[in-house]
C-alpha positions in Angstrom: 26.0 104.5 -23.4 25.1 101.3 -22.7 23.2 98.7 -24.7 20.6 98.9 -22.2 20.2 102.6 -22.8 20.5 102.3 -26.8 18.3 99.9 -27.1 14.4 100.0 -25.9 13.0 97.5 -24.3 16.2 95.2 -24.7 15.3 93.0 -22.0 12.5 91.5 -24.1 15.5 90.3 -26.5 16.6 87.3 -24.1 13.4 86.4 -23.1 12.1 86.2 -26.9 14.9 84.4 -27.7 14.3 81.9 -24.6 10.8 81.3 -26.1 11.8 80.7 -29.6 14.5 78.2 -28.5 11.9 76.5 -25.9 9.4 75.9 -28.9 12.6 74.8 -31.1 13.4 72.1 -28.4 9.7 71.0 -27.8 9.7 70.8 -32.0 12.6 68.4 -31.7 11.1 66.5 -29.0 7.9 65.3 -30.9 10.4 64.4 -33.5 12.8 62.2 -31.3 9.0 60.7 -30.1 8.3 59.6 -33.3 12.3 58.1 -33.7 11.0 56.2 -30.6 8.4 54.1 -32.1 11.0 53.1 -35.0 13.4 50.2 -34.8 16.6 49.9 -32.9 19.7 50.5 -34.1 22.7 50.2 -32.8 25.4 53.1 -33.3 27.9 52.4 -30.5 30.6 50.5 -32.7 33.6 51.3 -33.8 33.6 54.8 -32.1 36.6 56.2 -33.4 35.6 55.6 -37.3 32.4 57.4 -36.0 34.2 60.7 -34.6 36.2 60.8 -37.6 33.2 60.6 -40.2 31.8 63.4 -38.0 34.7 65.8 -38.6 35.4 65.0 -41.9 31.8 64.8 -43.3 29.7 67.2 -41.4 32.6 70.0 -40.2 34.7 69.6 -42.9 32.4 68.7 -45.1 34.8 67.0 -47.6 31.6 65.8 -50.4 30.8 69.2 -51.0 33.5 69.9 -52.6 33.1 66.8 -55.0 31.4 70.2 -57.0 33.6 73.2 -56.5 31.3 76.0 -56.9 28.3 74.9 -54.7 30.5 73.2 -52.3 32.2 76.8 -51.5 28.4 78.5 -51.5 27.4 75.8 -49.0 31.3 76.5 -46.9 30.5 80.3 -47.0 26.9 79.8 -45.6 27.3 77.4 -43.4 30.7 78.8 -41.7 29.4 82.2 -41.8 26.4 81.3 -40.0 28.1 79.6 -37.3 30.4 82.4 -36.5 27.6 85.1 -36.6 25.6 83.1 -34.5 28.4 84.4 -31.9 27.4 87.8 -32.1 23.6 86.8 -32.0 24.7 84.7 -28.7 25.9 88.0 -27.2 23.0 90.7 -28.0 20.8 88.0 -26.4 22.9 87.4 -23.3 23.8 91.2 -22.3 26.7 91.0 -23.7 28.2 87.8 -21.7 29.8 86.3 -24.6 31.6 89.5 -25.0 32.7 90.0 -21.7 33.7 86.1 -21.7 36.1 86.5 -24.6 37.3 89.7 -24.2 39.2 88.6 -20.9 41.6 86.4 -21.9 44.8 88.0 -23.5 43.6 91.7 -22.8 40.7 91.2 -25.5 42.4 90.1 -28.8 40.4 87.6 -29.0 37.6 89.4 -29.4 39.1 91.9 -31.6 40.3 89.2 -34.1 36.5 87.7 -34.1 35.4 91.1 -35.7 37.4 90.9 -39.0 36.5 87.3 -39.2 32.9 87.8 -38.6 32.6 90.7 -40.9 34.0 89.3 -43.4 32.0 86.1 -43.6 28.8 88.2 -43.4 30.0 89.6 -47.0 31.1 85.9 -48.1 27.6 84.8 -46.8 25.7 87.5 -48.7 27.3 86.9 -51.9 26.7 83.0 -51.3 22.9 83.6 -50.8 23.0 85.7 -54.2 24.7 82.9 -56.0 22.4 80.2 -54.6 19.1 82.2 -55.4 20.7 82.9 -58.7 21.1 79.5 -59.1 17.7 78.2 -58.1 15.7 81.4 -59.8 17.7 81.7 -62.9 20.0 78.7 -63.6 17.4 75.8 -62.1 19.9 72.9 -62.3 17.7 69.9 -62.5 18.6 68.5 -59.4 17.7 71.4 -57.5 14.3 72.0 -56.4 12.6 75.6 -56.7 10.6 75.4 -53.6 9.2 77.7 -50.8 10.9 76.6 -48.5 14.2 77.0 -50.0 13.9 80.5 -50.5 12.5 80.9 -47.5 15.4 79.5 -45.7 18.0 81.5 -47.9 16.1 84.9 -47.6 15.7 84.1 -43.7 19.7 83.9 -44.1 20.5 87.0 -46.0 18.4 88.8 -43.5 19.9 88.1 -40.5 23.4 88.5 -41.7 22.4 91.6 -43.7 20.8 93.1 -40.0 23.8 92.3 -38.3 26.0 93.5 -40.3 23.8 96.8 -40.5 23.3 97.2 -36.3 27.1 97.1 -36.0 27.5 99.7 -39.0 25.0 102.0 -37.2 26.3 101.4 -33.9 29.7 102.3 -34.6 28.7 105.5 -36.7 26.0 106.7 -34.2 28.0 106.0 -30.9 31.7 105.0 -31.9 33.8 102.1 -30.8 37.3 101.8 -29.7 38.0 99.0 -31.7 35.9 100.0 -34.6 38.9 99.9 -36.7 38.6 95.7 -36.4 35.0 95.4 -37.7 37.0 96.2 -41.9 33.7 96.2 -43.0 30.9 97.5 -40.5 33.4 100.4 -39.7 33.5 101.7 -43.3 29.5 101.3 -43.6 29.2 103.0 -40.7 31.2 106.1 -41.3 29.8 106.5 -44.8 26.1 106.5 -43.1 27.3 109.0 -40.3 28.0 111.3 -43.1 24.9 111.2 -45.0 22.5 110.5 -42.4 21.5 112.7 -38.8 22.2 111.5 -35.9 18.7 110.3 -35.0 18.2 108.1 -38.1 21.9 106.7 -37.1 20.4 105.4 -33.8 17.0 104.6 -35.4 18.8 102.5 -37.7 20.8 100.6 -35.2 17.3 100.0 -32.8 16.0 98.5 -36.1 18.4 96.4 -37.1 19.0 94.8 -33.8 15.3 94.1 -33.2 15.4 92.8 -37.0 18.0 90.4 -36.5 17.1 89.3 -33.3 13.2 88.6 -35.0 14.2 86.8 -37.4 16.9 84.9 -35.4 13.7 83.9 -33.0 11.6 83.3 -36.5 14.1 80.8 -37.5 14.7 78.7 -34.4 10.4 78.0 -34.6 10.8 77.7 -38.3 13.9 75.4 -38.6 12.1 71.7 -37.1 9.8 71.8 -40.3 12.2 72.9 -42.9 14.7 71.0 -44.7 17.5 73.3 -43.4 17.4 71.4 -40.1 20.3 69.7 -41.8 22.4 72.0 -39.9 21.4 70.4 -37.1 20.8 66.6 -37.9 24.0 66.0 -40.2 26.6 66.1 -37.5 24.4 63.4 -36.0 23.7 61.9 -39.0 27.5 61.6 -39.8 28.2 60.2 -36.2 25.7 57.3 -36.2 26.3 56.8 -39.8 26.7 52.9 -41.3 30.2 51.8 -40.3 29.3 48.5 -41.7 30.9 47.8 -45.3 29.2 49.6 -47.6 28.4 46.4 -49.8 26.5 44.9 -46.6 23.0 45.0 -46.4 21.2 44.9 -43.1 21.1 41.4 -41.6 17.1 39.7 -41.1 16.2 37.2 -38.7 13.8 35.0 -40.8 12.9 33.2 -38.1 12.0 36.1 -35.7 7.7 35.6 -34.7 7.0 38.7 -33.7 9.2 41.1 -36.9 7.6 42.4 -39.9 9.2 40.8 -43.1 11.2 44.0 -45.0 10.5 47.3 -44.3 6.2 48.5 -45.1 5.8 51.4 -43.2 7.3 53.7 -41.1 7.8 52.1 -37.8 9.5 49.5 -39.7 12.4 51.7 -40.8 15.1 52.1 -37.8 15.4 55.5 -36.5 18.5 56.4 -38.7 16.6 55.9 -41.5 14.5 58.6 -40.3 17.3 60.7 -39.2 18.2 60.4 -42.9 14.8 62.0 -43.8 15.5 65.0 -41.7 18.9 65.4 -43.0 18.3 65.8 -46.8 19.7 68.9 -47.9 17.3 68.3 -51.1 20.3 69.0 -53.5 19.7 66.7 -56.0 23.2 65.0 -55.9 21.7 61.6 -55.8 19.5 62.1 -58.3 22.2 63.5 -60.6 23.8 60.0 -59.6 20.9 57.8 -60.3 21.3 56.3 -63.5 17.8 54.9 -63.2 16.9 58.4 -63.0 19.4 59.6 -65.6 17.6 57.1 -68.0 14.1 58.3 -67.4 13.1 55.6 -65.0 10.6 56.8 -62.0 13.0 56.0 -59.4 14.2 59.6 -57.7 16.6 58.7 -54.5 15.9 62.1 -53.3 11.9 62.3 -53.8 12.1 59.3 -52.0 14.1 60.3 -49.1 12.1 63.4 -48.8 9.2 61.6 -49.4 10.0 59.2 -46.0 10.9 62.8 -44.2 7.1 64.0 -45.4 5.6 61.1 -44.2 7.2 61.1 -40.8 6.1 64.4 -40.0 3.0 63.3 -41.2 3.3 60.6 -38.5 3.2 63.6 -36.1 0.1 65.3 -36.9 -2.1 65.0 -33.7 0.7 64.4 -31.8 0.7 67.4 -28.9 3.8 69.7 -28.8 4.2 69.6 -25.6 5.1 66.0 -23.8 2.6 64.5 -21.6 -0.8 65.6 -22.9 -3.4 63.4 -24.6 -3.1 63.5 -27.9 -6.3 65.3 -29.6 -8.4 63.4 -32.0 -8.1 63.8 -35.4 -11.3 63.1 -37.2 -10.1 64.1 -40.7 -7.5 62.4 -41.4 -8.0 59.2 -43.5 -7.4 55.6 -42.5 -3.8 54.4 -42.9 -2.2 58.1 -42.0 0.8 58.6 -39.9 3.5 55.5 -39.0 0.8 52.4 -40.5 0.7 53.4 -44.0 2.6 52.0 -46.6 5.9 53.4 -48.0 5.4 52.2 -51.4 3.3 54.4 -53.4 3.8 57.1 -51.0 7.5 58.3 -50.9 8.1 55.9 -53.8 6.2 54.1 -56.7 6.0 50.5 -56.7 7.6 50.9 -60.1 10.4 52.6 -58.9 11.6 50.3 -55.9 12.1 48.0 -59.1 14.1 50.1 -61.1 17.0 50.7 -58.8 20.0 48.9 -59.7 21.5 49.1 -55.8 24.8 50.8 -57.8 25.4 52.9 -54.6 26.1 56.2 -56.8 23.2 58.3 -54.8 25.2 56.7 -51.1 28.1 57.8 -52.5 27.0 61.3 -53.8 25.7 62.2 -51.0 26.9 64.7 -48.9 25.2 64.0 -45.7 25.8 60.0 -45.7 22.0 58.8 -46.3 21.7 55.4 -47.0 19.2 55.0 -49.9 20.0 51.2 -51.1 19.3 49.9 -47.6 15.6 51.2 -47.3 14.9 50.1 -51.1 16.0 46.6 -50.1 14.4 46.5 -46.8 10.9 47.8 -49.4 11.8 45.0 -51.9 12.1 42.1 -49.2 8.5 43.1 -48.0 6.8 43.1 -51.2 8.7 39.3 -51.9 8.3 37.8 -48.7 5.0 39.3 -47.2 3.0 40.3 -50.9 4.0 38.3 -53.2 4.2 41.2 -55.6 7.1 41.5 -57.6 7.8 41.9 -61.6 6.7 38.7 -63.5 10.6 37.7 -64.7 11.9 37.6 -61.7 10.1 34.2 -60.9 12.3 32.3 -63.2 15.8 33.3 -61.9 14.4 32.9 -58.0 13.2 29.3 -58.4 16.0 28.8 -60.5 18.1 30.0 -57.2 16.0 27.7 -55.3 16.4 24.3 -57.3 19.5 24.3 -59.1 21.6 26.7 -57.2 21.9 29.1 -59.9 19.5 31.5 -61.7 20.6 30.2 -64.9 18.4 26.9 -64.2 21.5 24.5 -65.1 22.4 21.6 -63.5 25.3 21.2 -60.9 26.9 18.4 -63.1 27.6 21.1 -65.4 29.6 23.8 -63.7 33.2 22.3 -65.0 31.7 22.7 -68.5 34.0 25.4 -69.0 37.5 23.5 -68.6 36.7 21.3 -71.7 39.5 21.4 -74.0 42.0 23.1 -71.8 45.8 21.9 -71.8 46.2 21.1 -68.3 43.6 19.9 -65.2 41.5 22.4 -63.4 41.6 20.5 -59.7 38.4 20.5 -57.6 38.8 21.1 -53.8 37.1 17.3 -53.3 40.3 15.9 -55.5 43.0 17.8 -53.2 41.3 16.9 -50.3 41.6 13.3 -51.0 45.3 13.6 -51.4 45.1 14.4 -47.8 45.3 17.1 -45.4 49.2 18.3 -46.4 47.7 18.7 -50.3 44.7 21.3 -49.0 47.1 23.1 -46.7 49.2 23.8 -50.0 46.7 25.2 -51.7 47.5 29.1 -52.2 43.8 30.0 -53.3 40.1 28.6 -53.7 38.8 30.0 -57.2 35.4 30.6 -56.9 34.3 30.5 -60.3 30.7 31.9 -60.2 27.6 31.5 -62.3 28.1 33.6 -64.8 31.5 31.9 -65.3 30.2 28.6 -65.2 27.2 28.6 -67.2 27.0 32.0 -69.5 28.9 31.5 -72.9 30.6 34.6 -72.9 32.1 34.2 -69.4 32.9 30.5 -69.8 36.0 32.4 -71.3 36.7 34.4 -69.0 37.3 31.4 -66.4 39.6 30.3 -69.0 41.5 33.3 -69.4 41.8 33.4 -65.6 43.2 29.9 -64.5 45.3 29.9 -67.8 46.9 32.9 -65.7 46.9 31.1 -62.6 48.5 27.9 -64.2 51.0 30.0 -66.1 52.0 32.2 -62.5 52.5 28.0 -61.2 49.8 28.8 -58.4 48.3 25.9 -56.6 44.5 26.6 -56.7 41.6 24.3 -56.7 37.7 25.1 -57.5 34.2 23.6 -55.7 33.4 22.3 -59.1 29.7 21.0 -58.2 29.5 21.8 -54.9 29.6 25.2 -55.8 26.4 27.4 -56.2 24.9 30.8 -56.4 25.9 33.0 -53.4 22.9 34.1 -53.2 23.4 37.7 -54.2 20.8 38.5 -56.7 18.6 36.9 -54.5 19.4 39.4 -51.8 19.0 42.1 -53.8 15.7 41.1 -55.7 14.2 41.3 -51.9 14.0 37.2 -51.6 16.3 37.1 -47.9 15.0 33.6 -47.9 16.6 32.1 -50.7 19.8 34.4 -49.9 20.2 33.0 -46.3 19.6 28.9 -47.7 22.3 29.4 -50.3 24.7 31.2 -48.5 23.9 28.7 -45.4 24.8 25.7 -47.8 28.1 27.7 -49.3 29.6 28.1 -45.8 29.1 24.6 -44.7 30.9 23.2 -47.7 33.7 26.3 -47.2 34.0 24.9 -43.5 35.0 21.5 -45.2 38.0 23.2 -47.1 38.7 25.7 -44.9 40.7 27.7 -47.7 43.5 30.4 -46.7 42.2 32.5 -49.8 39.3 32.6 -51.6 39.8 34.7 -55.4 36.7 35.3 -57.7 36.1 37.1 -61.0 32.7 38.5 -59.7 32.4 41.8 -57.8 29.2 40.4 -57.0 30.2 36.9 -55.2 33.6 39.1 -53.8 31.0 41.6 -52.0 28.6 39.0 -50.7 31.6 36.4 -49.9 33.8 39.1 -48.2 31.0 41.6 -46.8 27.8 39.4 -46.1 28.8 35.9 -45.3 29.9 37.4 -42.0 26.2 37.4 -40.9 25.8 33.8 -41.2 29.1 32.9 -39.4 31.4 32.8 -42.5 34.4 34.6 -42.2 37.0 34.2 -45.4 39.7 36.2 -46.8 38.6 37.3 -50.4 40.4 38.6 -53.3 38.8 39.7 -56.1 40.8 38.7 -59.2 42.3 41.7 -60.0 44.2 42.3 -57.1 45.4 38.9 -57.3 46.6 39.1 -61.1 48.0 42.8 -60.4 49.9 40.7 -57.4 51.4 37.8 -59.8 52.3 40.7 -62.3 54.4 42.4 -59.4 56.2 39.7 -58.1 57.0 38.6 -61.8 55.3 35.5 -61.7 53.6 36.7 -64.6 55.0 38.4 -67.6 53.1 39.7 -70.1 54.8 39.9 -73.8 54.6 43.0 -75.9 51.2 43.2 -78.0 50.0 45.4 -81.0 49.4 48.7 -79.4 45.9 49.3 -79.3 43.6 51.6 -77.0 41.3 50.5 -74.1 38.6 52.2 -71.6 38.5 50.6 -68.5 34.6 50.0 -67.3 34.1 50.0 -63.1 32.0 47.7 -61.2 29.9 49.7 -58.9 30.1 46.3 -56.6 34.1 46.7 -57.1 34.8 50.2 -56.9 31.9 51.9 -55.3 31.3 49.6 -52.5 35.0 47.6 -52.1 37.2 50.7 -52.9 38.9 48.3 -55.5 39.7 50.4 -58.6 43.9 50.9 -58.5 44.0 46.9 -59.3 42.6 46.4 -62.6 43.9 49.3 -63.7 47.8 47.6 -62.9 46.7 44.7 -64.8 46.0 46.3 -68.1 48.8 48.8 -67.6 51.1 45.7 -67.0 50.7 45.1 -70.5 52.8 46.5 -73.1 51.3 48.0 -76.2 47.8 48.6 -73.8 46.5 52.5 -73.8 44.1 53.1 -71.1 41.6 55.8 -72.2 39.5 57.0 -69.1 35.6 57.8 -69.2 34.5 60.6 -67.5 32.7 58.9 -65.1 35.4 56.6 -63.6 36.4 55.0 -59.9 33.8 55.6 -57.6 31.9 57.9 -59.8 31.3 55.6 -62.3 28.0 54.9 -64.0 26.6 51.2 -63.6 26.0 48.6 -66.6 22.4 48.6 -65.7 22.6 44.6 -64.5 22.8 44.9 -60.3 20.2 44.4 -57.8 18.6 41.5 -59.8 17.9 43.9 -63.2 19.9 41.0 -64.6 16.7 39.0 -65.3 14.4 41.8 -65.8 13.3 43.4 -68.9 14.1 47.1 -69.3 11.2 49.0 -70.7 10.9 52.4 -69.7 13.2 54.9 -70.4 16.6 54.4 -72.5 18.7 51.3 -71.4 21.5 51.9 -69.0 23.8 49.7 -71.3 23.1 51.7 -73.7 23.8 55.2 -72.1 26.8 53.2 -70.2 28.1 52.0 -74.0 27.8 55.7 -75.4 30.1 56.9 -73.0 32.2 54.4 -73.5 32.2 55.2 -77.2 33.4 58.8 -76.3 36.6 57.7 -75.3 37.5 56.7 -78.8 39.1 53.3 -77.8 39.6 50.1 -79.4 37.7 48.4 -77.0 36.3 48.0 -73.4 37.4 46.3 -70.4 35.8 45.1 -67.3 36.3 43.0 -64.1 32.7 41.7 -64.0 30.8 39.3 -65.7 27.8 40.9 -65.4 29.4 43.9 -66.8 31.2 42.3 -69.4 27.7 41.0 -70.8 25.8 44.5 -70.9 29.2 46.1 -72.2 28.9 43.6 -74.5 25.4 44.2 -75.7 25.1 47.6 -75.4 28.0 47.5 -78.4 26.2 45.7 -80.4 23.1 47.6 -80.4 25.2 51.1 -80.5 23.0 53.5 -83.1 24.6 53.7 -86.3 27.0 50.6 -86.0 29.2 52.9 -84.1 30.1 49.9 -81.8 31.2 47.4 -84.6 34.9 46.1 -84.1 34.6 47.9 -80.2 35.1 44.7 -78.0 34.4 44.2 -74.5 37.0 41.9 -72.7 37.5 40.9 -69.1 40.9 42.2 -67.7 42.0 38.4 -67.2 42.0 38.1 -70.8 43.5 41.3 -72.2 46.8 39.7 -69.7 46.3 36.2 -70.7 46.4 37.1 -74.4 49.7 38.5 -73.8 51.4 35.7 -71.9 54.2 33.7 -74.0 53.1 30.6 -75.4 54.6 28.5 -72.7 53.7 29.9 -68.8 56.7 29.7 -66.1 56.1 25.9 -65.2 57.3 25.0 -68.7 53.7 23.9 -69.8 51.9 25.2 -73.1 49.3 27.9 -72.7 46.1 27.9 -74.6 45.5 30.4 -76.9 43.4 33.6 -75.9 42.6 36.0 -78.7 43.7 39.7 -77.4 40.5 41.0 -79.1 36.9 39.9 -78.8 
């Protein structure tokens, strides 16, 4: 008996499916019309990297498996859904898929597909059950118990269950020469046939068939308005992902006459930003990773992205489903709705905009490559440059950078004060240049000291320790001294693009006079800005973090640490070093080269590190909501039981020092915070490879 004879009104199936597909495409086209109103985004660069990302992050879904249980659950649902779609396509095309797959290899391809479909069907049902249990019973904090999420899970379970039952009823009632290949449906069909009459088996087949068709058609119509749309958009989100360095914020043309400064409304975002919203799976991994949310702040990166999606959908109201039809009026809508509605206080609270430490933990955690930080900085740019609306405590730092070239507000003449008392001279680039072009050419590196090491008393000791290592290794180096100014990183992350570009332009001009082969800096923020962002303004340099440089010197035998008193250290990864620039092994290599040092890792380390709380301009802001971020990171460090905390960032050093001093119950007493260069310098012999005496660096601080 043919399918047409077994199923009443079977010809309606492809017609219903075609109608549902048409409605799906029309709704997607309406989304695309909103995308067309957004800002253009270049996505044609680095095609190989983009295609690779599509397969790694969208098809293989590697980031999902960082949380193994939910990762396996999602993989089962995803792959089961994809493979079972083949069976659905066969039903609505009058068996065309079956015929196509059955023709090669005398039908073996179709036969092999049957057990795969059956087993994946069971896996999907199990995964859906696990997902429902997590959402309804376990209810992790990061998951939102929404009607949409439950609807999607029930729809998936329904279509899979109906497809398995349809196959079971068909085999049990009508038989199939290849029934043995249906390893799940065949036993079920035989069991049902043993207890049900023939008419009930036939009715069960018809009911299950139409049940699966009805759910599939409803799913297609419902999908464009659901969070589950990510099954379509995730592929494109990975393909069109940001391929520039993670730490490079979007460029901004301050001289453009028609452009708005920063992001205020939906149409100020790029279409890729809107695609991010439709790709959000609401998994909450960004929320779990966010240090601001973890310490009781109003910032929630998940709800921000969901809010942007809701605003985008709201902008579609009144827009006709069918293109080229005049939009209907919507008299009940409030002024400012749609594309012109401000994002701040709609998708994200004003306070939350300033809670962000730009650590990138949310971006690193997101399995579908959503960029949260760029959007928040875009909002800050608009608030600062157009509305002059920002926390009052930032005024001092912004003014100091603009007037004095550093957020501490210190004169340039004090930039070399940290060198006083050293037993050797720290040469400036100007002094070296005065000796002639050959002397400049012999320089191995230019040490970019940074504002913190120049003006903060605690970090001056880091600069002294680092040049001690350079001198001991016989490295030919120079510093800029009074010619150096802030890279502009704090200003840019605060949203003050004007001050950033002013500082960056001046620094690029200065560096252009000396053309250094290599720039070395102990500040991850300077490292990131010089290496990843100055290129937007024409400054292209080889920039190396001091941890990498010191690691090379040790590996080359130019630095030979002596054995020290045995002690344990835990290393804190700086966000801008590890997460943004993937420098994780070198700092540990430096610490590991010091005999007697035992390294104890914190639970959150590497790219999964927990921020110290100073990034994004927060170094110059009060933290009066929730728990202090540095207090939480200090707690994590103390849990290791280490004798001290090592880091490779001046901001992190200050925040961890303060966190240890303020630790409740005096738990931080006797536990010092040091830069890795201080640990290494303290282990060097009293006389360097150049024969000169070295300053005494305390092994414990």
